[in-house]
C-alpha angles and dihedrals in degrees: 000000000000124000127223088257090056089052092049092048091049092050092048091047089054091048092052092049091050093047092050090050092049098053132023122233088245090059092049091046092050091050091049092051091052095045120110125259115293120243122230116255095219092052092048092051096046097042116110114260113271096025119115 
């Protein structure tokens, strides 16, 4: 008998396999290198609402 957690893990496992098949690591790596600068989590959480 499988639990809901087993079903979730199975579905996520299938999603990861499909995502890996759709794009190569080299493609993901190239996109990451061209991405903009990351924002700090602490700053984003403490910033006043409505401010970028």
